[in-house]
mmCIF entry with sequence, helices, sheets and N, C-alpha, C, O atoms, coordinates in Angstrom:
data_MODEL
# 
_entry.id   MODEL 
# 
_entity.id                         1 
_entity.type                       polymer 
_entity.pdbx_number_of_molecules   1 
# 
_entity_poly.entity_id                      1 
_entity_poly.type                           'polypeptide(L)' 
_entity_poly.nstd_linkage                   no 
_entity_poly.nstd_monomer                   no 
_entity_poly.pdbx_seq_one_letter_code       MKLIHDLFSTDYGIMSISGIVFMLGMGVFFVKFFTNKMNESAAKDAK 
_entity_poly.pdbx_seq_one_letter_code_can   MKLIHDLFSTDYGIMSISGIVFMLGMGVFFVKFFTNKMNESAAKDAK 
_entity_poly.pdbx_strand_id                 A 
# 
loop_
_entity_poly_seq.entity_id 
_entity_poly_seq.num 
_entity_poly_seq.mon_id 
_entity_poly_seq.hetero 
1 1  MET n 
1 2  LYS n 
1 3  LEU n 
1 4  ILE n 
1 5  HIS n 
1 6  ASP n 
1 7  LEU n 
1 8  PHE n 
1 9  SER n 
1 10 THR n 
1 11 ASP n 
1 12 TYR n 
1 13 GLY n 
1 14 ILE n 
1 15 MET n 
1 16 SER n 
1 17 ILE n 
1 18 SER n 
1 19 GLY n 
1 20 ILE n 
1 21 VAL n 
1 22 PHE n 
1 23 MET n 
1 24 LEU n 
1 25 GLY n 
1 26 MET n 
1 27 GLY n 
1 28 VAL n 
1 29 PHE n 
1 30 PHE n 
1 31 VAL n 
1 32 LYS n 
1 33 PHE n 
1 34 PHE n 
1 35 THR n 
1 36 ASN n 
1 37 LYS n 
1 38 MET n 
1 39 ASN n 
1 40 GLU n 
1 41 SER n 
1 42 ALA n 
1 43 ALA n 
1 44 LYS n 
1 45 ASP n 
1 46 ALA n 
1 47 LYS n 
# 
_struct_asym.id          A 
_struct_asym.entity_id   1 
# 
loop_
_struct_conf.conf_type_id 
_struct_conf.id 
_struct_conf.pdbx_PDB_helix_id 
_struct_conf.beg_label_comp_id 
_struct_conf.beg_label_asym_id 
_struct_conf.beg_label_seq_id 
_struct_conf.pdbx_beg_PDB_ins_code 
_struct_conf.end_label_comp_id 
_struct_conf.end_label_asym_id 
_struct_conf.end_label_seq_id 
_struct_conf.pdbx_end_PDB_ins_code 
_struct_conf.beg_auth_comp_id 
_struct_conf.beg_auth_asym_id 
_struct_conf.beg_auth_seq_id 
_struct_conf.end_auth_comp_id 
_struct_conf.end_auth_asym_id 
_struct_conf.end_auth_seq_id 
_struct_conf.pdbx_PDB_helix_class 
_struct_conf.details 
_struct_conf.pdbx_PDB_helix_length 
HELX_P HELX_P1 AA1 LYS A 2  ? SER A 9  ? LYS A 2  SER A 9  1 ? 8  
HELX_P HELX_P2 AA2 ASP A 11 ? ALA A 46 ? ASP A 11 ALA A 46 1 ? 36 
# 
_struct_conf_type.id          HELX_P 
_struct_conf_type.criteria    ? 
_struct_conf_type.reference   ? 
# 
loop_
_atom_site.group_PDB 
_atom_site.id 
_atom_site.type_symbol 
_atom_site.label_atom_id 
_atom_site.label_alt_id 
_atom_site.label_comp_id 
_atom_site.label_asym_id 
_atom_site.label_entity_id 
_atom_site.label_seq_id 
_atom_site.pdbx_PDB_ins_code 
_atom_site.Cartn_x 
_atom_site.Cartn_y 
_atom_site.Cartn_z 
_atom_site.occupancy 
_atom_site.B_iso_or_equiv 
_atom_site.pdbx_formal_charge 
_atom_site.auth_seq_id 
_atom_site.auth_comp_id 
_atom_site.auth_asym_id 
_atom_site.auth_atom_id 
_atom_site.pdbx_PDB_model_num 
ATOM 1   N N  . MET A 1 1  ? 47.163  17.018 19.067 1.00 0.00 ? 1  MET A N  1 
ATOM 2   C CA . MET A 1 1  ? 47.346  15.581 19.182 1.00 0.00 ? 1  MET A CA 1 
ATOM 3   C C  . MET A 1 1  ? 47.077  15.109 20.609 1.00 0.00 ? 1  MET A C  1 
ATOM 4   O O  . MET A 1 1  ? 46.567  14.009 20.823 1.00 0.00 ? 1  MET A O  1 
ATOM 5   N N  . LYS A 1 2  ? 47.422  15.942 21.570 1.00 0.00 ? 2  LYS A N  1 
ATOM 6   C CA . LYS A 1 2  ? 47.143  15.589 22.965 1.00 0.00 ? 2  LYS A CA 1 
ATOM 7   C C  . LYS A 1 2  ? 45.638  15.456 23.192 1.00 0.00 ? 2  LYS A C  1 
ATOM 8   O O  . LYS A 1 2  ? 45.191  14.615 23.972 1.00 0.00 ? 2  LYS A O  1 
ATOM 9   N N  . LEU A 1 3  ? 44.864  16.295 22.504 1.00 0.00 ? 3  LEU A N  1 
ATOM 10  C CA . LEU A 1 3  ? 43.410  16.231 22.639 1.00 0.00 ? 3  LEU A CA 1 
ATOM 11  C C  . LEU A 1 3  ? 42.881  14.868 22.202 1.00 0.00 ? 3  LEU A C  1 
ATOM 12  O O  . LEU A 1 3  ? 42.068  14.266 22.903 1.00 0.00 ? 3  LEU A O  1 
ATOM 13  N N  . ILE A 1 4  ? 43.330  14.385 21.063 1.00 0.00 ? 4  ILE A N  1 
ATOM 14  C CA . ILE A 1 4  ? 42.899  13.078 20.560 1.00 0.00 ? 4  ILE A CA 1 
ATOM 15  C C  . ILE A 1 4  ? 43.366  11.980 21.516 1.00 0.00 ? 4  ILE A C  1 
ATOM 16  O O  . ILE A 1 4  ? 42.616  11.049 21.812 1.00 0.00 ? 4  ILE A O  1 
ATOM 17  N N  . HIS A 1 5  ? 44.584  12.089 21.988 1.00 0.00 ? 5  HIS A N  1 
ATOM 18  C CA . HIS A 1 5  ? 45.118  11.094 22.920 1.00 0.00 ? 5  HIS A CA 1 
ATOM 19  C C  . HIS A 1 5  ? 44.284  11.058 24.200 1.00 0.00 ? 5  HIS A C  1 
ATOM 20  O O  . HIS A 1 5  ? 43.934  9.981  24.684 1.00 0.00 ? 5  HIS A O  1 
ATOM 21  N N  . ASP A 1 6  ? 43.965  12.233 24.748 1.00 0.00 ? 6  ASP A N  1 
ATOM 22  C CA . ASP A 1 6  ? 43.140  12.292 25.959 1.00 0.00 ? 6  ASP A CA 1 
ATOM 23  C C  . ASP A 1 6  ? 41.731  11.767 25.704 1.00 0.00 ? 6  ASP A C  1 
ATOM 24  O O  . ASP A 1 6  ? 41.146  11.109 26.563 1.00 0.00 ? 6  ASP A O  1 
ATOM 25  N N  . LEU A 1 7  ? 41.192  12.056 24.533 1.00 0.00 ? 7  LEU A N  1 
ATOM 26  C CA . LEU A 1 7  ? 39.830  11.643 24.215 1.00 0.00 ? 7  LEU A CA 1 
ATOM 27  C C  . LEU A 1 7  ? 39.693  10.130 24.201 1.00 0.00 ? 7  LEU A C  1 
ATOM 28  O O  . LEU A 1 7  ? 38.689  9.596  24.673 1.00 0.00 ? 7  LEU A O  1 
ATOM 29  N N  . PHE A 1 8  ? 40.680  9.439  23.671 1.00 0.00 ? 8  PHE A N  1 
ATOM 30  C CA . PHE A 1 8  ? 40.577  7.992  23.524 1.00 0.00 ? 8  PHE A CA 1 
ATOM 31  C C  . PHE A 1 8  ? 41.263  7.195  24.630 1.00 0.00 ? 8  PHE A C  1 
ATOM 32  O O  . PHE A 1 8  ? 41.121  5.973  24.678 1.00 0.00 ? 8  PHE A O  1 
ATOM 33  N N  . SER A 1 9  ? 42.005  7.861  25.521 1.00 0.00 ? 9  SER A N  1 
ATOM 34  C CA . SER A 1 9  ? 42.751  7.093  26.513 1.00 0.00 ? 9  SER A CA 1 
ATOM 35  C C  . SER A 1 9  ? 42.360  7.377  27.959 1.00 0.00 ? 9  SER A C  1 
ATOM 36  O O  . SER A 1 9  ? 42.799  6.667  28.863 1.00 0.00 ? 9  SER A O  1 
ATOM 37  N N  . THR A 1 10 ? 41.551  8.392  28.191 1.00 0.00 ? 10 THR A N  1 
ATOM 38  C CA . THR A 1 10 ? 41.161  8.684  29.571 1.00 0.00 ? 10 THR A CA 1 
ATOM 39  C C  . THR A 1 10 ? 39.715  8.272  29.804 1.00 0.00 ? 10 THR A C  1 
ATOM 40  O O  . THR A 1 10 ? 38.932  8.135  28.864 1.00 0.00 ? 10 THR A O  1 
ATOM 41  N N  . ASP A 1 11 ? 39.377  8.077  31.074 1.00 0.00 ? 11 ASP A N  1 
ATOM 42  C CA . ASP A 1 11 ? 38.016  7.654  31.387 1.00 0.00 ? 11 ASP A CA 1 
ATOM 43  C C  . ASP A 1 11 ? 36.990  8.721  31.023 1.00 0.00 ? 11 ASP A C  1 
ATOM 44  O O  . ASP A 1 11 ? 35.908  8.387  30.540 1.00 0.00 ? 11 ASP A O  1 
ATOM 45  N N  . TYR A 1 12 ? 37.302  9.991  31.242 1.00 0.00 ? 12 TYR A N  1 
ATOM 46  C CA . TYR A 1 12 ? 36.341  11.039 30.894 1.00 0.00 ? 12 TYR A CA 1 
ATOM 47  C C  . TYR A 1 12 ? 36.239  11.237 29.383 1.00 0.00 ? 12 TYR A C  1 
ATOM 48  O O  . TYR A 1 12 ? 35.191  11.650 28.887 1.00 0.00 ? 12 TYR A O  1 
ATOM 49  N N  . GLY A 1 13 ? 37.300  10.950 28.653 1.00 0.00 ? 13 GLY A N  1 
ATOM 50  C CA . GLY A 1 13 ? 37.234  11.021 27.192 1.00 0.00 ? 13 GLY A CA 1 
ATOM 51  C C  . GLY A 1 13 ? 36.373  9.915  26.615 1.00 0.00 ? 13 GLY A C  1 
ATOM 52  O O  . GLY A 1 13 ? 35.570  10.145 25.711 1.00 0.00 ? 13 GLY A O  1 
ATOM 53  N N  . ILE A 1 14 ? 36.545  8.720  27.142 1.00 0.00 ? 14 ILE A N  1 
ATOM 54  C CA . ILE A 1 14 ? 35.758  7.584  26.664 1.00 0.00 ? 14 ILE A CA 1 
ATOM 55  C C  . ILE A 1 14 ? 34.287  7.771  27.029 1.00 0.00 ? 14 ILE A C  1 
ATOM 56  O O  . ILE A 1 14 ? 33.410  7.421  26.239 1.00 0.00 ? 14 ILE A O  1 
ATOM 57  N N  . MET A 1 15 ? 34.005  8.314  28.207 1.00 0.00 ? 15 MET A N  1 
ATOM 58  C CA . MET A 1 15 ? 32.617  8.594  28.577 1.00 0.00 ? 15 MET A CA 1 
ATOM 59  C C  . MET A 1 15 ? 32.020  9.671  27.678 1.00 0.00 ? 15 MET A C  1 
ATOM 60  O O  . MET A 1 15 ? 30.837  9.610  27.344 1.00 0.00 ? 15 MET A O  1 
ATOM 61  N N  . SER A 1 16 ? 32.817  10.646 27.286 1.00 0.00 ? 16 SER A N  1 
ATOM 62  C CA . SER A 1 16 ? 32.330  11.676 26.368 1.00 0.00 ? 16 SER A CA 1 
ATOM 63  C C  . SER A 1 16 ? 31.982  11.073 25.013 1.00 0.00 ? 16 SER A C  1 
ATOM 64  O O  . SER A 1 16 ? 30.934  11.377 24.444 1.00 0.00 ? 16 SER A O  1 
ATOM 65  N N  . ILE A 1 17 ? 32.858  10.221 24.499 1.00 0.00 ? 17 ILE A N  1 
ATOM 66  C CA . ILE A 1 17 ? 32.595  9.567  23.219 1.00 0.00 ? 17 ILE A CA 1 
ATOM 67  C C  . ILE A 1 17 ? 31.347  8.698  23.314 1.00 0.00 ? 17 ILE A C  1 
ATOM 68  O O  . ILE A 1 17 ? 30.499  8.730  22.423 1.00 0.00 ? 17 ILE A O  1 
ATOM 69  N N  . SER A 1 18 ? 31.232  7.924  24.384 1.00 0.00 ? 18 SER A N  1 
ATOM 70  C CA . SER A 1 18 ? 30.065  7.056  24.517 1.00 0.00 ? 18 SER A CA 1 
ATOM 71  C C  . SER A 1 18 ? 28.785  7.883  24.661 1.00 0.00 ? 18 SER A C  1 
ATOM 72  O O  . SER A 1 18 ? 27.745  7.484  24.138 1.00 0.00 ? 18 SER A O  1 
ATOM 73  N N  . GLY A 1 19 ? 28.833  8.994  25.336 1.00 0.00 ? 19 GLY A N  1 
ATOM 74  C CA . GLY A 1 19 ? 27.658  9.862  25.442 1.00 0.00 ? 19 GLY A CA 1 
ATOM 75  C C  . GLY A 1 19 ? 27.256  10.448 24.106 1.00 0.00 ? 19 GLY A C  1 
ATOM 76  O O  . GLY A 1 19 ? 26.070  10.507 23.782 1.00 0.00 ? 19 GLY A O  1 
ATOM 77  N N  . ILE A 1 20 ? 28.240  10.884 23.324 1.00 0.00 ? 20 ILE A N  1 
ATOM 78  C CA . ILE A 1 20 ? 27.956  11.435 21.999 1.00 0.00 ? 20 ILE A CA 1 
ATOM 79  C C  . ILE A 1 20 ? 27.379  10.364 21.086 1.00 0.00 ? 20 ILE A C  1 
ATOM 80  O O  . ILE A 1 20 ? 26.405  10.614 20.376 1.00 0.00 ? 20 ILE A O  1 
ATOM 81  N N  . VAL A 1 21 ? 27.970  9.177  21.097 1.00 0.00 ? 21 VAL A N  1 
ATOM 82  C CA . VAL A 1 21 ? 27.481  8.079  20.253 1.00 0.00 ? 21 VAL A CA 1 
ATOM 83  C C  . VAL A 1 21 ? 26.073  7.685  20.671 1.00 0.00 ? 21 VAL A C  1 
ATOM 84  O O  . VAL A 1 21 ? 25.224  7.433  19.817 1.00 0.00 ? 21 VAL A O  1 
ATOM 85  N N  . PHE A 1 22 ? 25.815  7.628  21.962 1.00 0.00 ? 22 PHE A N  1 
ATOM 86  C CA . PHE A 1 22 ? 24.484  7.296  22.460 1.00 0.00 ? 22 PHE A CA 1 
ATOM 87  C C  . PHE A 1 22 ? 23.453  8.321  22.003 1.00 0.00 ? 22 PHE A C  1 
ATOM 88  O O  . PHE A 1 22 ? 22.374  7.948  21.543 1.00 0.00 ? 22 PHE A O  1 
ATOM 89  N N  . MET A 1 23 ? 23.769  9.592  22.123 1.00 0.00 ? 23 MET A N  1 
ATOM 90  C CA . MET A 1 23 ? 22.827  10.639 21.721 1.00 0.00 ? 23 MET A CA 1 
ATOM 91  C C  . MET A 1 23 ? 22.567  10.615 20.217 1.00 0.00 ? 23 MET A C  1 
ATOM 92  O O  . MET A 1 23 ? 21.431  10.812 19.783 1.00 0.00 ? 23 MET A O  1 
ATOM 93  N N  . LEU A 1 24 ? 23.602  10.377 19.421 1.00 0.00 ? 24 LEU A N  1 
ATOM 94  C CA . LEU A 1 24 ? 23.402  10.282 17.975 1.00 0.00 ? 24 LEU A CA 1 
ATOM 95  C C  . LEU A 1 24 ? 22.543  9.075  17.620 1.00 0.00 ? 24 LEU A C  1 
ATOM 96  O O  . LEU A 1 24 ? 21.660  9.166  16.767 1.00 0.00 ? 24 LEU A O  1 
ATOM 97  N N  . GLY A 1 25 ? 22.801  7.941  18.275 1.00 0.00 ? 25 GLY A N  1 
ATOM 98  C CA . GLY A 1 25 ? 21.997  6.750  18.034 1.00 0.00 ? 25 GLY A CA 1 
ATOM 99  C C  . GLY A 1 25 ? 20.550  6.966  18.436 1.00 0.00 ? 25 GLY A C  1 
ATOM 100 O O  . GLY A 1 25 ? 19.637  6.527  17.737 1.00 0.00 ? 25 GLY A O  1 
ATOM 101 N N  . MET A 1 26 ? 20.335  7.640  19.559 1.00 0.00 ? 26 MET A N  1 
ATOM 102 C CA . MET A 1 26 ? 18.980  7.922  20.009 1.00 0.00 ? 26 MET A CA 1 
ATOM 103 C C  . MET A 1 26 ? 18.275  8.849  19.019 1.00 0.00 ? 26 MET A C  1 
ATOM 104 O O  . MET A 1 26 ? 17.081  8.690  18.763 1.00 0.00 ? 26 MET A O  1 
ATOM 105 N N  . GLY A 1 27 ? 19.000  9.807  18.468 1.00 0.00 ? 27 GLY A N  1 
ATOM 106 C CA . GLY A 1 27 ? 18.419  10.700 17.468 1.00 0.00 ? 27 GLY A CA 1 
ATOM 107 C C  . GLY A 1 27 ? 17.996  9.953  16.217 1.00 0.00 ? 27 GLY A C  1 
ATOM 108 O O  . GLY A 1 27 ? 16.913  10.196 15.683 1.00 0.00 ? 27 GLY A O  1 
ATOM 109 N N  . VAL A 1 28 ? 18.843  9.044  15.744 1.00 0.00 ? 28 VAL A N  1 
ATOM 110 C CA . VAL A 1 28 ? 18.500  8.238  14.567 1.00 0.00 ? 28 VAL A CA 1 
ATOM 111 C C  . VAL A 1 28 ? 17.290  7.366  14.857 1.00 0.00 ? 28 VAL A C  1 
ATOM 112 O O  . VAL A 1 28 ? 16.389  7.251  14.026 1.00 0.00 ? 28 VAL A O  1 
ATOM 113 N N  . PHE A 1 29 ? 17.267  6.751  16.037 1.00 0.00 ? 29 PHE A N  1 
ATOM 114 C CA . PHE A 1 29 ? 16.135  5.909  16.407 1.00 0.00 ? 29 PHE A CA 1 
ATOM 115 C C  . PHE A 1 29 ? 14.832  6.706  16.402 1.00 0.00 ? 29 PHE A C  1 
ATOM 116 O O  . PHE A 1 29 ? 13.837  6.258  15.831 1.00 0.00 ? 29 PHE A O  1 
ATOM 117 N N  . PHE A 1 30 ? 14.826  7.881  17.031 1.00 0.00 ? 30 PHE A N  1 
ATOM 118 C CA . PHE A 1 30 ? 13.598  8.654  17.112 1.00 0.00 ? 30 PHE A CA 1 
ATOM 119 C C  . PHE A 1 30 ? 13.150  9.164  15.750 1.00 0.00 ? 30 PHE A C  1 
ATOM 120 O O  . PHE A 1 30 ? 11.950  9.211  15.479 1.00 0.00 ? 30 PHE A O  1 
ATOM 121 N N  . VAL A 1 31 ? 14.085  9.545  14.890 1.00 0.00 ? 31 VAL A N  1 
ATOM 122 C CA . VAL A 1 31 ? 13.704  9.986  13.546 1.00 0.00 ? 31 VAL A CA 1 
ATOM 123 C C  . VAL A 1 31 ? 13.018  8.840  12.802 1.00 0.00 ? 31 VAL A C  1 
ATOM 124 O O  . VAL A 1 31 ? 11.967  9.037  12.192 1.00 0.00 ? 31 VAL A O  1 
ATOM 125 N N  . LYS A 1 32 ? 13.607  7.647  12.851 1.00 0.00 ? 32 LYS A N  1 
ATOM 126 C CA . LYS A 1 32 ? 12.990  6.492  12.189 1.00 0.00 ? 32 LYS A CA 1 
ATOM 127 C C  . LYS A 1 32 ? 11.658  6.134  12.817 1.00 0.00 ? 32 LYS A C  1 
ATOM 128 O O  . LYS A 1 32 ? 10.695  5.851  12.104 1.00 0.00 ? 32 LYS A O  1 
ATOM 129 N N  . PHE A 1 33 ? 11.586  6.141  14.146 1.00 0.00 ? 33 PHE A N  1 
ATOM 130 C CA . PHE A 1 33 ? 10.367  5.782  14.860 1.00 0.00 ? 33 PHE A CA 1 
ATOM 131 C C  . PHE A 1 33 ? 9.219   6.722  14.495 1.00 0.00 ? 33 PHE A C  1 
ATOM 132 O O  . PHE A 1 33 ? 8.123   6.273  14.160 1.00 0.00 ? 33 PHE A O  1 
ATOM 133 N N  . PHE A 1 34 ? 9.478   8.032  14.563 1.00 0.00 ? 34 PHE A N  1 
ATOM 134 C CA . PHE A 1 34 ? 8.416   8.993  14.274 1.00 0.00 ? 34 PHE A CA 1 
ATOM 135 C C  . PHE A 1 34 ? 8.053   9.004  12.792 1.00 0.00 ? 34 PHE A C  1 
ATOM 136 O O  . PHE A 1 34 ? 6.892   9.221  12.447 1.00 0.00 ? 34 PHE A O  1 
ATOM 137 N N  . THR A 1 35 ? 9.014   8.775  11.924 1.00 0.00 ? 35 THR A N  1 
ATOM 138 C CA . THR A 1 35 ? 8.718   8.691  10.492 1.00 0.00 ? 35 THR A CA 1 
ATOM 139 C C  . THR A 1 35 ? 7.807   7.504  10.210 1.00 0.00 ? 35 THR A C  1 
ATOM 140 O O  . THR A 1 35 ? 6.845   7.630  9.453  1.00 0.00 ? 35 THR A O  1 
ATOM 141 N N  . ASN A 1 36 ? 8.098   6.359  10.806 1.00 0.00 ? 36 ASN A N  1 
ATOM 142 C CA . ASN A 1 36 ? 7.247   5.183  10.624 1.00 0.00 ? 36 ASN A CA 1 
ATOM 143 C C  . ASN A 1 36 ? 5.845   5.433  11.173 1.00 0.00 ? 36 ASN A C  1 
ATOM 144 O O  . ASN A 1 36 ? 4.860   5.046  10.544 1.00 0.00 ? 36 ASN A O  1 
ATOM 145 N N  . LYS A 1 37 ? 5.742   6.072  12.329 1.00 0.00 ? 37 LYS A N  1 
ATOM 146 C CA . LYS A 1 37 ? 4.430   6.358  12.915 1.00 0.00 ? 37 LYS A CA 1 
ATOM 147 C C  . LYS A 1 37 ? 3.635   7.321  12.026 1.00 0.00 ? 37 LYS A C  1 
ATOM 148 O O  . LYS A 1 37 ? 2.426   7.156  11.866 1.00 0.00 ? 37 LYS A O  1 
ATOM 149 N N  . MET A 1 38 ? 4.301   8.319  11.451 1.00 0.00 ? 38 MET A N  1 
ATOM 150 C CA . MET A 1 38 ? 3.603   9.250  10.565 1.00 0.00 ? 38 MET A CA 1 
ATOM 151 C C  . MET A 1 38 ? 3.135   8.547  9.296  1.00 0.00 ? 38 MET A C  1 
ATOM 152 O O  . MET A 1 38 ? 2.033   8.810  8.815  1.00 0.00 ? 38 MET A O  1 
ATOM 153 N N  . ASN A 1 39 ? 3.956   7.658  8.752  1.00 0.00 ? 39 ASN A N  1 
ATOM 154 C CA . ASN A 1 39 ? 3.564   6.913  7.554  1.00 0.00 ? 39 ASN A CA 1 
ATOM 155 C C  . ASN A 1 39 ? 2.415   5.967  7.842  1.00 0.00 ? 39 ASN A C  1 
ATOM 156 O O  . ASN A 1 39 ? 1.505   5.836  7.023  1.00 0.00 ? 39 ASN A O  1 
ATOM 157 N N  . GLU A 1 40 ? 2.438   5.304  8.992  1.00 0.00 ? 40 GLU A N  1 
ATOM 158 C CA . GLU A 1 40 ? 1.322   4.430  9.371  1.00 0.00 ? 40 GLU A CA 1 
ATOM 159 C C  . GLU A 1 40 ? 0.031   5.221  9.534  1.00 0.00 ? 40 GLU A C  1 
ATOM 160 O O  . GLU A 1 40 ? -1.035  4.776  9.110  1.00 0.00 ? 40 GLU A O  1 
ATOM 161 N N  . SER A 1 41 ? 0.128   6.381  10.142 1.00 0.00 ? 41 SER A N  1 
ATOM 162 C CA . SER A 1 41 ? -1.056  7.206  10.349 1.00 0.00 ? 41 SER A CA 1 
ATOM 163 C C  . SER A 1 41 ? -1.610  7.701  9.012  1.00 0.00 ? 41 SER A C  1 
ATOM 164 O O  . SER A 1 41 ? -2.825  7.724  8.816  1.00 0.00 ? 41 SER A O  1 
ATOM 165 N N  . ALA A 1 42 ? -0.733  8.093  8.103  1.00 0.00 ? 42 ALA A N  1 
ATOM 166 C CA . ALA A 1 42 ? -1.186  8.564  6.798  1.00 0.00 ? 42 ALA A CA 1 
ATOM 167 C C  . ALA A 1 42 ? -1.833  7.428  5.998  1.00 0.00 ? 42 ALA A C  1 
ATOM 168 O O  . ALA A 1 42 ? -2.833  7.641  5.313  1.00 0.00 ? 42 ALA A O  1 
ATOM 169 N N  . ALA A 1 43 ? -1.264  6.226  6.087  1.00 0.00 ? 43 ALA A N  1 
ATOM 170 C CA . ALA A 1 43 ? -1.829  5.080  5.380  1.00 0.00 ? 43 ALA A CA 1 
ATOM 171 C C  . ALA A 1 43 ? -3.182  4.701  5.977  1.00 0.00 ? 43 ALA A C  1 
ATOM 172 O O  . ALA A 1 43 ? -4.097  4.320  5.247  1.00 0.00 ? 43 ALA A O  1 
ATOM 173 N N  . LYS A 1 44 ? -3.311  4.802  7.289  1.00 0.00 ? 44 LYS A N  1 
ATOM 174 C CA . LYS A 1 44 ? -4.565  4.462  7.960  1.00 0.00 ? 44 LYS A CA 1 
ATOM 175 C C  . LYS A 1 44 ? -5.652  5.480  7.591  1.00 0.00 ? 44 LYS A C  1 
ATOM 176 O O  . LYS A 1 44 ? -6.806  5.108  7.377  1.00 0.00 ? 44 LYS A O  1 
ATOM 177 N N  . ASP A 1 45 ? -5.280  6.759  7.519  1.00 0.00 ? 45 ASP A N  1 
ATOM 178 C CA . ASP A 1 45 ? -6.247  7.803  7.177  1.00 0.00 ? 45 ASP A CA 1 
ATOM 179 C C  . ASP A 1 45 ? -6.655  7.737  5.709  1.00 0.00 ? 45 ASP A C  1 
ATOM 180 O O  . ASP A 1 45 ? -7.757  8.159  5.358  1.00 0.00 ? 45 ASP A O  1 
ATOM 181 N N  . ALA A 1 46 ? -5.783  7.213  4.845  1.00 0.00 ? 46 ALA A N  1 
ATOM 182 C CA . ALA A 1 46 ? -6.068  7.141  3.416  1.00 0.00 ? 46 ALA A CA 1 
ATOM 183 C C  . ALA A 1 46 ? -7.058  6.034  3.094  1.00 0.00 ? 46 ALA A C  1 
ATOM 184 O O  . ALA A 1 46 ? -7.681  6.057  2.033  1.00 0.00 ? 46 ALA A O  1 
ATOM 185 N N  . LYS A 1 47 ? -7.215  5.072  3.982  1.00 0.00 ? 47 LYS A N  1 
ATOM 186 C CA . LYS A 1 47 ? -8.138  3.939  3.720  1.00 0.00 ? 47 LYS A CA 1 
ATOM 187 C C  . LYS A 1 47 ? -9.570  4.328  3.853  1.00 0.00 ? 47 LYS A C  1 
ATOM 188 O O  . LYS A 1 47 ? -10.457 3.495  3.666  1.00 0.00 ? 47 LYS A O  1 
# 
């Protein structure tokens, strides 16, 4: 329980959470971005 308390109440815990959330968001963005680029390229090559 102390771990959860430290994670959400200390400056280094909040920075850790924000870093993890940022990295996960960046991963989702890149997966969508590259998937869209691959689909556009496949559609362009099919024409």
